[in-house]
N, C-alpha and C positions, 0 to 999 in steps of 0.2 A: 829504803834500808839505811839506818842510821849509822854513824860511825861505831858506836857499840856492837851493833848488830855485824858489821863488817870485820871488826876485831875479833869477835867471837867465831864467825865462820873462817876466819883465817887460822884461828887456832885449831878449830875442828879439823880443817884440812890438813895441817900439818900433823896433828896427832892421829886422828882416827884415819884418815886418808894416808899421807904419806909415812908417818912413823910405823903403823900396822902393816901397812904395804912393804916397807923394805924389811922389817925385822921378819915378818913372816917368809918372805920370799928367801931372804938369808938363812933362815933357820931351816926350812924344807930342802933347800938347795945345798947348802955347806954343811950343816950340822946334823943332818940325818933327823930332824924333828919332823913329826907328824903333824897336820892341821890338825887343831883342837876343836874346832867348830864343826859340829856333825852336818849342819845345813851347808856350810862352804864344801866339806869332803865331798857331800852327795853331789851338789852341783858342779862340782870340777871335776867328779869321777876319781877321787882320790885326793892326793896333794895337790894343791892347785900349783899351775905354773905361772910364770910372771904374766903373761898375756891374760889367762883366763882370770886371775885373781884382779888383774888392773880392771877388768869389765865389772866382776862383782863389786868392787869397791866403789866404782863409778855410779853404777846402777843404785846401789845400796845409800849412798850419798845424795843422789838426785831425789830418791823416794823421801828421805828424811828434809830435803831442802822443799819438796813439794808439800810436805806435812806444815812446815815453818810457814809457808805462803798461805796455807788454808786456815791457820789458826788466828783469830781477830785480836783478842787482847794482847799488847805488847809483851805482857810479862810472860804469857803463856809461850809467845813466838821465841823470847830468849831462851827458854828451856830446852830448845830442841838443839841449837849449837852448843849451849854450855854441855848438856847431856853427852853430845858426841865428843865434845873435849875430854871430860874427865873419862869416859868409856876408854877413848882412844889412849890417852896418857896411861891408864891402867893396863890395857892390854899390850902396848909398846914395852912398856917396863917389865912385864910378865915374860913377852917374848925374848926380851933382852937378857933377862935372868936365865932363861931356859937355855939360850945359845950361850951364854958365858958358862953355864954348869957343864956343857957338853965340848966345849972348847979344851 
């Protein structure tokens, strides 16, 4: 893993992992927001609690990390953490906007 890979995985962990986790749990627990992802809702039996959502986040990031290691061209490998970073930033911003509107 190069330093570029490590930086992108760090950004993915902060946005897709931590950012989405914190804003989702905060929204569900304090702002009365319902989880918007139907797959997450189904797997968690409704709105995810902090523990079940943490497990779902860890499993999903681990699956993406496995895909990253399975890809051979370096450019394709970088697309995985870059995509997670962009997705995480968009989802975190959307969650924050929804929470802000409810507050």
